[in-house]
Backbone as CSV, one residue per row, in Angstrom:
resi,resn,N_x,N_y,N_z,CA_x,CA_y,CA_z,C_x,C_y,C_z
1,UNK,-87.830,31.394,104.589,-87.037,31.917,103.205,-87.712,33.272,102.765
2,UNK,-86.955,34.039,102.500,-87.678,35.219,101.753,-88.489,35.303,100.719
3,UNK,-89.342,36.447,101.044,-90.164,36.380,99.827,-89.688,37.301,98.652
4,UNK,-89.787,36.743,97.501,-89.272,37.828,96.226,-89.918,38.638,96.353
5,UNK,-89.416,39.813,95.419,-89.780,41.384,94.806,-91.625,41.072,94.393
6,UNK,-91.694,39.982,93.333,-92.606,39.598,92.534,-93.551,39.017,93.443
7,UNK,-93.486,38.655,94.437,-94.653,37.988,95.332,-94.712,38.981,96.427
8,UNK,-94.067,39.963,96.981,-94.356,41.306,97.558,-95.361,42.181,97.018
9,UNK,-95.221,42.413,95.634,-96.233,43.385,95.156,-97.526,43.032,94.980
10,UNK,-97.660,41.521,95.742,-99.294,41.412,95.919,-99.491,41.678,97.212
11,UNK,-99.005,42.713,97.833,-99.619,43.131,99.302,-100.639,42.977,100.145
12,UNK,-101.773,43.508,99.069,-102.942,43.434,99.732,-103.661,42.290,99.817
13,UNK,-103.349,40.910,99.370,-103.642,39.771,99.199,-102.827,39.191,100.767
14,UNK,-101.593,39.834,100.428,-100.562,39.134,101.810,-101.074,39.760,103.273
15,UNK,-101.363,40.844,103.106,-101.737,41.659,104.236,-103.456,41.084,104.677
16,UNK,-104.396,40.806,103.683,-105.374,40.349,104.137,-105.255,38.711,104.760
17,UNK,-104.526,37.975,103.905,-103.692,36.701,104.429,-103.401,36.617,105.925
18,UNK,-102.529,37.374,106.087,-101.781,37.941,107.978,-103.077,37.985,108.616
19,UNK,-104.304,38.774,108.387,-105.558,39.428,109.122,-106.469,38.216,109.150
20,UNK,-106.355,36.805,108.696,-106.798,35.521,108.531,-108.549,35.653,107.485
21,UNK,-108.281,36.806,106.778,-109.348,37.101,106.115,-109.295,36.169,104.690
22,UNK,-108.420,35.762,104.133,-108.598,34.561,102.855,-108.908,33.291,103.369
23,UNK,-110.022,32.854,102.566,-110.403,31.348,102.717,-110.205,30.459,101.797
24,UNK,-110.098,29.233,101.777,-109.535,28.328,100.816,-110.876,28.564,100.221
25,UNK,-110.974,28.078,98.822,-111.975,28.422,98.007,-113.122,27.274,97.979
26,UNK,-112.613,25.925,98.674,-113.761,24.794,99.007,-113.615,24.598,100.179
27,UNK,-114.468,23.801,100.951,-114.845,23.701,102.155,-113.833,22.463,102.686
28,UNK,-113.227,21.570,101.960,-112.943,20.199,102.164,-111.450,20.185,100.916
29,UNK,-110.799,21.121,101.465,-109.495,21.308,100.113,-108.522,19.892,100.260
30,UNK,-108.104,18.831,99.409,-106.973,18.207,99.471,-105.956,18.562,98.073
31,UNK,-105.026,18.773,98.738,-103.913,19.537,97.716,-103.729,18.328,96.986
32,UNK,-103.757,18.117,95.397,-103.537,17.014,94.510,-102.409,17.659,93.587
33,UNK,-101.841,18.476,93.418,-100.842,19.368,93.227,-100.440,20.726,93.487
34,UNK,-99.068,21.015,93.278,-98.450,21.857,93.852,-97.705,22.768,93.131
35,UNK,-97.902,24.259,93.101,-97.389,25.326,92.623,-95.661,24.472,92.235
36,UNK,-95.115,25.021,91.055,-93.820,24.673,90.517,-93.782,23.162,89.849
37,UNK,-94.824,22.502,90.174,-94.580,20.934,89.273,-94.084,21.084,88.041
38,UNK,-93.284,19.848,87.674,-93.364,19.943,86.269,-94.407,19.387,85.631
39,UNK,-95.108,19.868,84.198,-96.041,19.321,83.568,-95.709,19.250,82.319
40,UNK,-94.426,18.356,82.174,-94.043,18.033,80.998,-92.942,19.006,79.770
41,UNK,-93.673,20.184,79.709,-92.571,21.373,79.363,-92.913,22.459,79.875
42,UNK,-93.592,22.658,81.320,-93.800,23.795,81.958,-94.431,23.546,82.981
43,UNK,-94.098,24.904,84.201,-94.564,24.552,85.445,-96.029,24.817,85.372
44,UNK,-96.311,23.850,86.750,-97.586,24.360,87.025,-97.873,25.110,87.777
45,UNK,-98.480,26.466,87.153,-98.997,27.905,87.794,-99.858,27.972,88.737
46,UNK,-99.988,26.842,89.294,-100.990,27.021,90.779,-101.314,26.104,91.102
47,UNK,-102.448,25.687,92.534,-102.638,24.442,93.214,-103.658,23.909,92.342
48,UNK,-103.827,22.525,92.211,-104.538,21.334,91.903,-105.250,21.151,93.391
49,UNK,-106.374,21.530,93.229,-107.762,21.035,94.717,-108.264,20.119,94.182
50,UNK,-108.595,18.861,95.131,-109.627,17.961,95.300,-110.365,17.809,95.839
51,UNK,-111.100,16.802,96.746,-112.030,16.587,97.404,-113.589,16.285,97.006
52,UNK,-113.658,16.081,95.877,-114.855,15.747,95.226,-115.337,16.922,94.421
53,UNK,-116.782,16.969,94.592,-117.504,17.796,93.355,-118.309,18.796,94.411
54,UNK,-117.545,19.658,94.920,-117.539,21.098,95.706,-118.172,22.538,95.322
55,UNK,-118.793,22.644,96.224,-119.182,24.685,95.241,-117.626,25.277,95.659
56,UNK,-117.315,25.838,94.833,-116.216,27.095,94.952,-116.339,28.535,95.182
57,UNK,-115.867,28.978,96.217,-116.294,30.152,96.419,-114.587,30.910,95.881
58,UNK,-114.945,32.211,96.209,-113.750,33.346,96.165,-112.672,33.244,97.154
59,UNK,-111.583,33.471,97.148,-110.449,33.502,98.438,-110.686,34.526,99.478
60,UNK,-111.187,35.586,98.429,-111.352,37.196,98.895,-112.735,38.047,98.032
61,UNK,-113.025,38.877,98.971,-114.323,39.508,97.866,-113.375,40.171,96.837
62,UNK,-114.162,40.260,95.687,-113.765,40.909,94.529,-114.650,41.257,93.532
63,UNK,-114.285,41.498,92.082,-115.176,41.662,91.131,-114.956,40.626,89.994
64,UNK,-115.708,40.186,89.293,-115.917,39.091,88.217,-115.330,40.037,86.825
65,UNK,-114.129,39.502,86.967,-113.729,40.432,85.439,-113.766,39.686,83.983
66,UNK,-113.894,38.476,84.308,-114.223,37.340,83.012,-114.476,35.859,83.391
67,UNK,-115.524,35.232,82.548,-116.110,34.348,82.689,-115.906,33.272,81.366
68,UNK,-115.680,32.249,81.432,-115.756,31.408,80.254,-116.584,30.216,80.645
69,UNK,-117.388,29.709,79.642,-117.735,28.184,79.863,-117.563,27.617,78.953
70,UNK,-117.260,26.130,79.044,-116.421,25.327,77.834,-117.257,25.618,76.744
71,UNK,-116.736,24.862,75.292,-117.117,25.030,74.119,-118.328,26.471,73.796
72,UNK,-118.065,27.535,74.757,-118.686,28.811,73.834,-117.465,29.338,73.052
73,UNK,-117.596,30.356,72.141,-117.697,30.653,71.036,-116.222,31.598,71.280
74,UNK,-115.193,31.317,71.669,-114.023,32.010,72.132,-112.983,31.135,71.378
75,UNK,-112.588,31.353,70.085,-111.574,30.615,69.664,-110.011,30.587,70.245
76,UNK,-110.033,32.161,70.628,-108.667,32.879,71.247,-108.046,32.313,72.504
77,UNK,-109.162,31.464,73.205,-108.786,31.393,74.676,-108.274,30.149,74.756
78,UNK,-107.702,29.800,75.921,-106.902,28.625,75.912,-108.148,27.539,76.489
79,UNK,-107.996,26.363,75.995,-109.233,25.382,76.179,-108.714,24.432,77.396
80,UNK,-107.098,24.328,77.811,-106.888,23.290,78.806,-107.482,23.401,80.140
81,UNK,-107.937,24.929,80.331,-108.310,25.171,81.872,-109.894,24.907,81.975
82,UNK,-110.745,24.444,80.777,-112.004,24.195,80.755,-112.542,25.601,81.177
83,UNK,-114.116,25.429,81.739,-114.768,26.588,82.028,-113.901,27.090,83.229
84,UNK,-113.958,28.104,83.145,-113.235,29.149,84.664,-113.544,30.552,84.729
85,UNK,-113.358,31.056,85.574,-113.866,32.410,86.243,-112.519,33.235,86.916
86,UNK,-112.268,34.388,86.457,-111.469,35.585,86.897,-111.923,36.638,87.873
87,UNK,-111.632,36.723,88.737,-112.200,38.065,90.125,-110.589,38.870,90.344
88,UNK,-111.123,39.797,90.024,-110.258,40.744,90.513,-110.096,41.390,91.883
89,UNK,-108.896,41.337,93.078,-109.250,41.952,93.850,-108.140,43.250,94.349
90,UNK,-107.943,44.221,95.105,-107.235,45.068,95.582,-105.630,45.541,94.821
91,UNK,-105.190,46.227,94.233,-103.776,46.262,93.708,-103.683,45.373,92.476
92,UNK,-104.795,44.917,91.908,-104.469,44.395,90.398,-104.047,42.868,90.524
93,UNK,-104.408,42.135,91.551,-104.423,40.736,91.694,-105.416,39.784,91.574
94,UNK,-105.296,39.000,90.337,-106.503,38.282,90.232,-106.311,37.002,90.789
95,UNK,-107.743,36.070,91.334,-107.713,34.876,91.511,-108.518,33.875,90.693
96,UNK,-107.949,32.757,89.908,-108.468,32.439,88.985,-108.924,31.116,88.971
97,UNK,-110.065,30.151,88.593,-110.634,29.211,89.261,-111.095,28.321,87.518
98,UNK,-110.490,27.290,88.020,-110.381,26.571,86.414,-111.186,24.990,86.543
99,UNK,-111.497,24.780,85.471,-112.175,23.372,85.456,-113.459,23.054,85.936
100,UNK,-114.001,24.490,86.543,-115.424,24.340,86.810,-116.371,23.514,86.209
101,UNK,-117.217,23.192,86.902,-118.544,22.212,86.011,-119.329,23.370,85.111
102,UNK,-119.368,23.007,83.921,-120.049,23.554,82.567,-121.445,24.274,83.033
103,UNK,-122.031,25.478,83.217,-123.131,25.808,83.901,-123.397,27.054,83.062
104,UNK,-123.953,26.955,81.716,-124.504,28.263,80.841,-125.396,29.145,81.682
105,UNK,-126.236,28.487,82.497,-127.611,29.511,83.050,-127.240,30.021,84.346
106,UNK,-126.056,30.078,84.585,-125.367,30.991,85.913,-125.719,32.274,85.986
107,UNK,-126.999,32.914,86.858,-127.221,34.217,86.896,-125.738,34.920,86.685
108,UNK,-126.114,35.983,86.146,-124.844,37.136,85.995,-124.821,37.652,87.406
109,UNK,-123.488,37.997,87.941,-123.134,38.578,89.113,-121.843,39.512,88.667
110,UNK,-121.259,40.219,89.471,-120.228,41.358,88.851,-119.214,41.285,90.330
111,UNK,-119.942,41.244,91.122,-119.049,41.537,92.483,-119.707,40.458,93.378
112,UNK,-118.497,39.826,93.910,-118.499,38.675,94.998,-118.326,38.730,96.505
113,UNK,-118.675,37.830,97.018,-118.052,38.188,98.472,-117.617,36.590,98.454
114,UNK,-116.748,36.442,99.939,-116.458,34.867,100.336,-117.465,34.091,100.301
115,UNK,-118.880,34.176,100.715,-119.858,33.412,100.610,-120.451,33.390,99.225
116,UNK,-120.178,33.929,98.435,-121.128,33.136,96.825,-120.256,32.460,96.354
117,UNK,-121.223,32.137,95.194,-120.351,30.449,94.876,-120.086,31.137,93.109
118,UNK,-118.695,31.022,93.028,-118.290,31.004,91.927,-118.530,30.000,90.479
119,UNK,-118.882,28.408,91.389,-118.974,27.404,90.569,-119.047,26.177,91.393
120,UNK,-118.857,25.117,90.492,-118.793,23.964,91.464,-117.589,23.410,90.689
121,UNK,-116.871,22.291,91.715,-115.752,21.562,90.891,-116.141,20.950,89.640
122,UNK,-115.427,20.616,88.761,-115.894,19.723,87.680,-114.608,19.050,86.996
123,UNK,-114.429,18.561,85.708,-113.380,17.912,84.990,-113.711,18.576,83.701
124,UNK,-114.207,19.736,83.291,-114.117,20.466,81.980,-112.555,20.676,81.398
125,UNK,-112.186,20.873,80.210,-110.915,21.104,79.833,-110.147,19.870,79.812
126,UNK,-108.838,19.785,79.786,-107.539,18.807,79.968,-107.368,18.498,81.608
127,UNK,-108.590,17.604,81.768,-108.646,16.834,83.170,-108.720,15.439,83.498
128,UNK,-107.849,15.014,84.492,-108.019,13.633,84.599,-108.845,13.012,85.442
129,UNK,-109.868,14.324,86.020,-110.638,14.016,87.109,-111.207,15.146,87.500
130,UNK,-112.193,15.236,88.529,-112.848,16.350,89.156,-111.637,16.691,90.028
131,UNK,-111.150,18.283,89.715,-110.929,19.048,90.901,-110.667,20.365,90.031
132,UNK,-110.243,21.508,90.979,-110.211,23.055,90.846,-108.517,23.062,90.844
133,UNK,-108.380,23.712,89.639,-106.699,24.283,89.480,-107.140,25.996,89.581
134,UNK,-106.566,26.380,90.680,-106.384,27.707,91.301,-105.046,28.468,91.078
135,UNK,-105.258,29.435,90.487,-104.228,30.564,90.267,-104.381,31.666,91.285
136,UNK,-103.522,32.419,91.237,-103.256,34.012,91.880,-102.249,34.266,90.971
137,UNK,-102.964,35.611,90.096,-101.721,36.708,89.382,-101.871,37.809,89.687
138,UNK,-100.625,38.279,89.942,-100.160,39.201,90.397,-99.907,40.344,88.985
139,UNK,-100.886,41.592,88.767,-100.812,41.732,87.441,-99.697,43.006,87.310
140,UNK,-99.167,43.760,88.513,-98.235,44.654,88.339,-97.004,44.082,88.006
141,UNK,-96.932,42.921,88.494,-95.552,42.045,88.656,-95.250,41.560,87.373
142,UNK,-96.528,41.244,87.199,-96.646,40.210,85.836,-96.151,38.686,86.503
143,UNK,-96.583,38.226,87.450,-96.150,37.099,88.411,-97.409,36.063,88.739
144,UNK,-97.322,34.718,88.652,-98.018,33.788,89.345,-97.189,33.415,90.846
145,UNK,-98.311,33.798,91.709,-97.506,33.767,93.084,-98.302,32.394,93.485
146,UNK,-97.266,31.876,94.364,-97.757,30.238,95.131,-98.941,30.748,96.058
147,UNK,-100.211,29.983,95.589,-101.304,30.224,96.454,-100.954,30.042,98.137
148,UNK,-100.127,28.849,98.282,-100.055,28.445,99.560,-99.686,29.351,100.383
149,UNK,-98.903,30.831,99.876,-98.394,31.594,100.755,-99.434,32.671,101.041
150,UNK,-100.720,32.486,100.743,-101.531,33.509,101.263,-102.949,32.835,101.654
151,UNK,-103.003,31.464,101.515,-104.291,30.574,101.995,-104.117,30.070,103.468
152,UNK,-104.875,29.748,104.230,-104.666,29.431,105.741,-103.971,28.251,105.521
153,UNK,-102.963,28.012,106.729,-102.315,26.328,106.254,-102.912,25.672,106.680
154,UNK,-102.847,24.439,106.026,-103.473,23.030,106.340,-102.544,22.217,107.281
155,UNK,-102.974,21.080,107.657,-102.498,20.376,108.473,-101.332,19.556,107.661
156,UNK,-99.957,19.072,108.119,-99.114,18.686,107.048,-97.769,18.291,107.849
157,UNK,-98.054,17.093,108.407,-97.023,16.231,109.395,-95.791,15.653,108.571
158,UNK,-96.313,15.441,107.222,-95.563,14.635,106.312,-94.301,15.151,105.762
159,UNK,-93.014,14.711,105.837,-92.029,15.202,105.215,-91.587,14.779,103.923
160,UNK,-90.894,15.704,103.286,-90.980,14.989,101.852,-90.055,13.709,101.939
161,UNK,-89.668,13.763,100.715,-88.816,12.168,100.704,-87.880,12.701,99.752
162,UNK,-86.545,12.343,100.285,-85.230,12.226,98.744,-84.498,11.012,98.673
163,UNK,-85.077,10.536,97.430,-84.701,9.288,97.343,-83.405,9.186,96.533
164,UNK,-82.941,10.131,95.798,-81.896,9.784,95.287,-81.140,10.984,94.913
165,UNK,-79.770,11.126,95.603,-78.692,12.487,94.755,-77.776,11.651,93.798
166,UNK,-77.694,12.520,92.624,-76.827,11.741,91.746,-75.934,13.183,91.297
167,UNK,-75.093,12.640,90.148,-74.060,13.785,89.423,-73.911,13.142,88.023
168,UNK,-73.981,14.276,87.069,-74.208,14.073,85.925,-73.385,14.647,85.303
169,UNK,-72.229,14.163,84.541,-70.967,14.045,83.921,-70.875,13.303,82.607
170,UNK,-70.668,14.317,81.446,-70.075,13.909,80.046,-71.604,13.194,79.712
171,UNK,-72.687,13.390,80.418,-74.017,12.813,79.932,-74.129,11.686,80.477
172,UNK,-73.682,11.377,81.677,-73.971,10.097,82.313,-74.246,10.170,83.760
173,UNK,-75.081,9.794,84.225,-75.764,9.938,85.292,-75.179,8.788,86.531
174,UNK,-74.589,9.611,87.722,-73.762,8.418,88.277,-74.711,8.759,90.255
175,UNK,-75.178,7.815,90.837,-76.088,7.722,91.870,-74.571,8.137,92.940
176,UNK,-74.724,8.968,93.830,-73.756,9.383,95.065,-73.959,8.134,95.802
177,UNK,-73.284,7.618,96.072,-73.639,6.560,96.831,-72.443,6.335,98.233
178,UNK,-72.500,6.311,99.388,-71.571,6.363,100.242,-70.217,5.955,100.103
179,UNK,-69.002,6.537,99.969,-68.106,5.794,99.524,-67.470,5.717,97.812
180,UNK,-68.548,6.366,97.345,-68.131,6.307,95.976,-66.778,6.979,95.519
181,UNK,-66.426,6.723,94.138,-65.353,7.658,93.893,-65.606,8.065,92.459
182,UNK,-65.718,9.332,92.395,-66.206,9.959,91.185,-64.953,10.784,90.586
183,UNK,-64.627,10.977,88.917,-63.499,11.996,88.589,-63.843,13.528,88.539
184,UNK,-62.631,14.256,89.113,-62.802,15.886,89.288,-63.242,16.618,88.298
185,UNK,-63.495,17.405,88.024,-64.228,18.463,87.099,-65.470,18.779,87.379
186,UNK,-66.171,19.375,86.040,-67.599,20.486,86.545,-68.984,19.180,86.625
187,UNK,-69.692,19.106,87.152,-70.822,18.409,87.485,-72.225,18.822,87.632
188,UNK,-73.245,18.151,86.746,-74.296,18.814,87.343,-74.984,17.674,88.384
189,UNK,-75.632,18.520,89.669,-75.920,17.746,90.436,-77.225,17.843,90.260
190,UNK,-77.954,16.626,90.629,-79.450,16.226,90.379,-79.614,15.490,91.769
191,UNK,-81.394,15.693,92.267,-81.833,15.471,93.404,-83.144,14.834,92.651
192,UNK,-83.668,13.529,93.302,-84.906,13.135,93.170,-85.829,13.164,94.253
193,UNK,-86.846,14.328,94.417,-87.331,14.176,95.796,-89.073,14.431,95.332
194,UNK,-89.979,14.452,96.268,-91.074,14.536,96.393,-91.828,14.878,97.679
195,UNK,-92.950,14.985,97.964,-93.398,15.531,98.857,-94.924,14.670,98.962
196,UNK,-94.990,13.601,99.994,-96.210,12.920,100.277,-97.234,13.461,100.559
197,UNK,-98.240,12.890,100.536,-99.678,13.557,101.008,-100.020,12.717,101.910
198,UNK,-100.428,13.360,103.472,-100.800,12.684,104.123,-102.628,12.409,104.422
199,UNK,-103.117,12.962,103.372,-104.726,13.010,103.437,-105.330,11.895,102.709
200,UNK,-104.535,11.552,101.849,-104.796,10.466,100.793,-104.288,9.015,100.956
201,UNK,-105.020,7.934,100.964,-104.185,6.576,101.081,-103.879,5.997,100.078
202,UNK,-103.335,6.980,99.243,-102.467,6.280,98.182,-101.231,7.130,97.737
203,UNK,-100.308,6.103,97.124,-98.821,7.412,96.818,-99.403,8.535,95.766
204,UNK,-98.988,9.732,96.163,-99.672,10.920,95.530,-98.612,11.873,95.675
205,UNK,-97.324,11.811,94.703,-96.263,12.719,95.015,-96.423,13.764,94.476
206,UNK,-96.444,15.303,95.319,-96.030,16.314,94.880,-94.738,17.088,94.790
207,UNK,-94.624,18.286,94.097,-93.869,18.653,94.016,-93.099,19.374,95.533
208,UNK,-91.628,19.721,95.922,-91.620,20.076,96.934,-91.675,21.545,96.976
209,UNK,-91.544,22.448,97.869,-91.455,23.907,98.065,-90.036,24.290,97.643
210,UNK,-88.922,23.884,98.287,-87.756,24.260,98.114,-86.413,23.401,98.196
211,UNK,-85.510,23.641,97.633,-84.558,22.822,97.821,-82.936,23.578,97.951
212,UNK,-82.311,23.169,98.856,-80.662,23.801,98.983,-79.885,22.832,98.568
213,UNK,-78.562,23.039,98.466,-77.529,22.202,98.112,-76.365,23.109,99.104
214,UNK,-75.352,21.864,99.415,-74.473,22.399,99.946,-73.326,21.406,99.788
215,UNK,-72.123,22.172,99.134,-70.733,21.201,99.081,-69.796,21.586,99.965
216,UNK,-69.313,20.413,100.410,-68.618,20.818,101.899,-68.806,21.879,102.982
217,UNK,-69.808,21.598,103.156,-70.562,22.680,104.080,-71.092,24.025,103.967
218,UNK,-70.787,24.513,102.124,-71.103,26.003,102.047,-72.099,25.580,100.925
219,UNK,-73.137,26.685,101.258,-74.588,26.194,100.142,-73.950,26.788,98.915
220,UNK,-74.296,26.105,97.639,-73.861,26.657,96.585,-75.260,26.563,95.768
221,UNK,-76.176,26.737,96.154,-77.562,26.244,95.139,-78.936,26.682,95.832
222,UNK,-79.782,27.260,95.895,-81.112,27.488,96.506,-82.397,27.518,95.581
223,UNK,-83.513,27.090,95.590,-84.506,27.116,94.821,-85.662,27.156,95.434
224,UNK,-86.520,28.232,95.156,-87.805,27.824,95.591,-89.151,28.569,95.327
225,UNK,-89.915,27.701,95.552,-91.450,28.288,94.484,-92.046,28.959,95.089
226,UNK,-91.986,30.753,95.463,-92.735,31.498,95.679,-93.298,32.313,94.632
227,UNK,-93.024,32.318,93.455,-93.510,32.835,92.427,-92.786,32.907,90.601
228,UNK,-93.822,32.318,89.763,-93.189,32.497,88.684,-93.539,33.601,87.751
229,UNK,-92.834,33.925,86.856,-92.992,35.076,86.108,-92.388,34.858,84.291
230,UNK,-92.939,35.647,83.750,-92.536,35.238,82.074,-91.166,36.503,82.044
231,UNK,-90.011,35.798,81.524,-88.963,36.767,81.365,-88.237,36.407,79.655
232,UNK,-88.598,37.252,79.146,-88.178,37.025,77.832,-89.041,35.929,76.882
233,UNK,-89.946,35.540,77.099,-90.798,34.768,76.775,-90.926,33.681,77.259
234,UNK,-90.261,33.323,78.532,-90.050,31.811,78.683,-90.816,31.941,80.415
235,UNK,-91.634,31.211,80.830,-92.077,31.437,82.358,-90.955,30.549,83.062
236,UNK,-90.179,31.466,84.125,-89.300,31.252,84.702,-89.513,31.340,86.385
237,UNK,-88.731,30.882,87.330,-88.704,31.144,88.507,-88.382,32.565,88.848
238,UNK,-89.147,33.154,89.890,-88.762,34.450,89.694,-87.555,34.682,90.787
239,UNK,-87.003,35.881,89.963,-85.497,35.990,90.604,-84.536,35.257,89.707
240,UNK,-84.847,34.515,88.672,-83.731,33.942,88.188,-84.054,33.814,86.558
241,UNK,-83.350,32.867,86.266,-83.891,32.769,84.469,-83.619,31.448,84.357
242,UNK,-84.692,30.463,85.596,-84.638,29.280,85.345,-86.046,28.852,84.764
243,UNK,-86.281,28.182,83.699,-87.250,27.444,82.942,-87.541,26.215,83.791
244,UNK,-88.810,25.482,83.138,-88.860,24.130,83.814,-88.034,23.475,83.305
245,UNK,-87.524,23.502,81.917,-86.558,22.272,81.553,-85.072,22.359,82.489
246,UNK,-85.179,24.080,82.690,-83.696,23.946,83.363,-83.875,23.352,85.047
247,UNK,-84.804,23.547,85.579,-85.310,23.126,86.757,-85.336,21.894,86.808
248,UNK,-85.876,21.154,85.829,-86.398,19.246,86.074,-85.761,18.853,84.934
249,UNK,-85.072,17.397,85.530,-84.585,16.723,84.421,-85.584,15.393,83.787
250,UNK,-86.814,15.453,84.991,-87.772,14.758,84.559,-88.889,15.258,85.341
251,UNK,-89.642,14.455,85.482,-91.245,14.957,86.865,-90.204,15.281,88.397
252,UNK,-89.482,14.184,88.673,-89.276,14.486,89.995,-87.914,14.745,90.204
253,UNK,-87.290,14.498,89.228,-85.794,14.588,89.292,-85.195,16.191,88.732
254,UNK,-84.844,16.707,89.965,-84.454,18.598,89.571,-82.996,18.451,89.678
255,UNK,-82.658,19.721,89.012,-81.324,20.028,88.612,-81.131,21.116,89.598
256,UNK,-79.692,20.944,90.406,-79.532,21.874,91.392,-78.244,22.639,91.074
257,UNK,-77.880,22.830,89.769,-76.838,23.596,89.200,-75.592,22.654,89.011
258,UNK,-74.351,23.229,89.038,-73.118,22.663,88.329,-71.806,23.089,89.573
259,UNK,-71.480,21.783,89.923,-70.534,22.266,91.141,-69.239,21.789,90.321
260,UNK,-68.008,22.092,90.934,-66.732,21.872,90.681,-66.000,20.848,91.856
261,UNK,-65.740,19.861,91.400,-65.205,18.739,91.685,-63.499,18.301,92.092
262,UNK,-63.006,18.843,93.126,-61.782,18.839,93.168,-61.164,17.432,94.161
263,UNK,-60.058,17.523,93.782,-59.282,15.737,94.410,-59.388,15.840,95.943
264,UNK,-59.564,14.763,96.220,-59.943,14.458,97.711,-61.272,14.081,98.533
265,UNK,-61.621,14.147,99.411,-62.473,13.711,100.223,-63.876,14.861,100.044
266,UNK,-65.026,14.776,99.837,-66.058,15.813,99.762,-67.292,15.211,100.188
267,UNK,-68.109,16.072,100.479,-69.573,15.937,100.545,-70.505,16.567,100.029
268,UNK,-71.817,16.107,99.898,-72.841,16.901,99.245,-74.271,16.768,100.447
269,UNK,-74.686,17.866,100.493,-75.817,17.964,101.319,-77.140,18.589,100.505
270,UNK,-78.294,17.736,100.447,-79.564,18.239,99.783,-80.721,18.503,101.281
271,UNK,-80.913,19.623,101.236,-82.256,19.655,102.006,-83.196,20.019,101.255
272,UNK,-84.395,19.351,101.306,-85.699,19.644,100.562,-86.337,19.845,101.738
273,UNK,-87.492,20.780,101.587,-88.650,21.343,102.459,-89.989,21.606,101.650
274,UNK,-90.994,21.319,102.420,-92.382,21.640,101.678,-92.612,22.772,102.406
275,UNK,-93.963,23.239,101.970,-94.466,24.341,102.341,-94.677,24.645,103.887
276,UNK,-95.066,23.423,104.289,-95.608,23.641,106.015,-94.108,23.512,106.767
277,UNK,-93.262,23.396,106.267,-91.687,23.539,107.236,-91.500,21.912,107.071
278,UNK,-91.691,21.010,107.014,-91.145,19.831,107.188,-90.165,19.794,105.939
279,UNK,-89.069,18.898,106.980,-87.828,18.801,105.915,-87.713,17.502,105.774
280,UNK,-86.815,17.109,104.757,-85.720,15.814,104.561,-84.482,16.391,103.724
281,UNK,-83.407,15.445,104.405,-82.116,15.479,103.638,-81.592,14.363,103.280
282,UNK,-80.492,14.517,102.356,-79.790,13.515,102.196,-78.115,14.025,101.669
283,UNK,-77.280,13.537,102.908,-75.825,14.111,102.760,-75.274,12.295,101.892
284,UNK,-74.064,12.958,101.200,-73.325,11.754,100.911,-71.803,12.143,100.948
285,UNK,-70.762,11.392,101.667,-69.318,11.566,101.634,-68.836,10.761,100.657
286,UNK,-67.741,11.308,99.503,-67.636,10.229,98.403,-66.157,10.837,98.280
287,UNK,-65.266,10.456,97.528,-63.779,10.790,96.880,-63.774,11.232,95.793
288,UNK,-63.199,11.957,95.364,-63.062,12.777,93.971,-61.621,12.509,93.906
289,UNK,-61.319,11.782,92.322,-60.075,11.308,92.019,-59.607,12.437,91.737
290,UNK,-58.384,12.400,91.935,-56.999,13.437,91.647,-57.047,14.016,89.689
């Protein structure tokens, strides 16, 4: 999939990633939350990384531009991310490390290498357990970049799961099953999909990386989580005007746009992909009433 202009602006980090210079911020990364997931009324702007209480390192050398310790007296700062640190890299790209263990005695440091400790994974802020919330922000483009496009790949052989393909017409959702007959006219397409984890032993669904939809062999929509940026006061998928509530009908139910159904035989194909390139699809043949 092509990189969007917002993501291309983080050129220095992409070049470093291609050269193998970037590192994961922890030694044993387990991804427990993906970029672009639905979080109630907003997108998830980074990765959640589990793996226990580990030392956190910068993904690339840089300069510390801000550090906040939970419960310090900064009333205007966001409290949900707990204790966090922000490091600036070349070309005005920031990496942000959140939910760190509270440590008011940490010695002052302004310049970091990838060997230096930014902190330790904690559960400060609004956290259901110890994990690192990691974000990359491109200041020039005004966008959050998907960290998976910058970090070394992790083993992932588990394809996404596509549980359901449905149509919404007149505020009624109809599951598309083989041989079903539906009325003609405009309908919104919904797909229920998630990406399972192969490195955990329990059900842990994550948002997929991209989804594309084809009607009768012709692509009608495509959505990919490469970057998110603010557009007219709303956080949207870069290159689109789609906010979280435009993309998601619920946590795993994604809106793929509106199609025009005409009488006769039709088929829909939804292809869901994770960042490692594993794909899953669901194709349904159905009849549209004249």
